[in-house]
C-alpha positions in Angstrom: 104.1 102.3 108.4 100.9 101.4 110.1 100.2 99.9 113.9 97.2 98.9 115.6 98.0 99.6 119.1 95.8 97.8 121.6 95.9 98.4 125.5 95.9 94.7 127.0 95.5 92.8 130.3 97.2 90.2 128.6 98.3 88.9 124.9 100.4 86.0 123.3 101.3 84.7 120.2 100.8 80.9 119.1 102.9 79.2 116.4 102.2 75.7 115.4 100.5 75.1 118.7 103.7 76.4 121.0 103.6 80.0 122.7 106.1 81.9 121.4 105.5 85.0 123.3 103.0 86.1 126.1 103.0 89.6 128.1 100.5 90.7 130.8 99.8 94.3 131.0 100.8 96.5 128.4 100.4 96.8 124.5 100.0 94.7 121.7 101.0 96.1 118.6 100.1 94.8 115.0 102.9 96.5 112.4 102.1 96.5 108.7 105.6 98.1 106.7 104.5 99.5 103.2 106.8 99.8 100.5 107.6 103.3 101.0 108.6 103.4 104.7 111.9 104.2 105.7 113.9 103.9 109.1 112.3 107.5 110.0 109.0 106.1 109.9 109.9 103.3 112.4 111.7 105.8 114.9 108.8 108.4 114.3 105.9 105.6 115.1 108.0 103.6 117.9 108.2 107.2 119.3 104.8 108.0 119.4 103.7 104.4 120.9 106.4 104.6 123.5 105.1 108.0 124.8 101.2 107.2 124.2 99.6 108.0 127.3 96.7 105.8 127.6 97.5 104.1 130.9 95.2 105.3 134.1 96.5 107.5 136.5 95.4 107.5 140.2 92.5 109.2 139.2 91.5 106.9 136.6 92.4 109.3 133.6 94.6 108.4 130.7 97.8 110.1 131.7 100.6 107.6 131.8 102.8 105.8 129.0 104.1 102.3 129.1 107.1 103.4 131.0 105.0 104.4 133.6 103.4 101.4 134.4 106.0 99.1 133.3 103.9 97.4 130.9 105.2 94.7 128.5 104.9 95.0 124.7 104.3 92.3 122.1 105.0 93.3 118.5 103.3 91.2 115.8 104.0 91.8 111.8 100.9 92.0 110.1 101.1 92.8 106.1 97.4 93.1 105.8 97.3 96.4 107.5 98.0 97.5 104.1 95.2 96.3 102.2 93.5 98.0 99.4 89.9 97.2 99.1 88.4 100.1 97.0 87.8 98.1 94.0 86.3 94.5 94.1 85.8 92.0 97.0 89.4 90.9 97.3 91.7 92.7 99.1 95.0 93.9 97.2 98.4 93.9 99.2 100.4 95.8 96.4 101.4 98.5 99.0 102.8 96.1 101.5 106.5 95.8 101.9 108.3 92.3 100.7 110.2 90.6 103.1 113.4 91.6 102.0 112.4 95.4 102.7 110.0 94.6 105.3 112.1 92.4 107.7 114.9 94.9 108.2 112.3 97.7 109.1 110.3 95.3 111.2 113.4 94.9 113.5 115.0 98.6 113.3 111.1 99.5 114.8 111.7 96.6 117.4 115.3 97.8 118.7 113.8 101.8 118.7 110.7 100.8 120.7 113.3 98.8 123.0 115.5 101.6 123.1 112.6 104.2 123.9 111.1 102.1 126.5 114.5 100.5 128.0 112.6 97.1 128.2 112.9 94.1 125.9 110.0 93.8 123.4 108.7 90.5 122.6 107.5 89.4 119.1 105.8 86.9 116.8 107.6 85.5 113.7 107.7 87.6 110.7 105.7 85.8 107.9 104.8 82.8 110.1 100.9 81.3 110.4 100.2 82.9 114.0 97.3 82.6 116.5 97.3 85.8 118.2 95.2 86.0 121.4 94.5 89.1 123.8 92.4 90.5 126.1 91.7 94.1 125.3 91.5 96.4 128.3 89.2 99.4 128.3 89.0 98.4 125.3 91.6 100.9 123.9 92.9 100.6 120.4 94.7 103.4 118.5 95.2 103.1 114.9 98.6 105.0 113.8 100.3 105.7 110.2 103.3 107.3 109.7 102.2 108.4 106.4 99.3 110.0 107.8 100.3 111.5 111.1 97.0 113.2 111.5 93.9 111.0 113.1 92.7 108.9 110.9 
């Protein structure tokens, strides 16, 4: 399971011209589910994101997590995070999980994140053509991969 986590001052998802979800200060999470992912991947990744200390404390140091600052989270599914691009110029998405596998894991990830932050998580619509807008705060952008828990 792969995520791009961005600290934002605002973010929104628009589908068919209508805003589906919008947040203020918090995290915009783009989430890709891979064919080999399990519920354990969702649990590990949600735990890392919930405790990620990238919000400023009173001294301006990144020492606070999303719960400390009362931030919101917006999660958007994005199978293209598992693009393979080694050969040729047209990416392959063979490692991205099919919807029948990805949707339950995506939903489990969201539930785990809600449980860990004790706050509702807003979302896009799985598989929809979405327009994502955000204002990256910092900028702070972190890439996480449950299959490679070390720094990429």
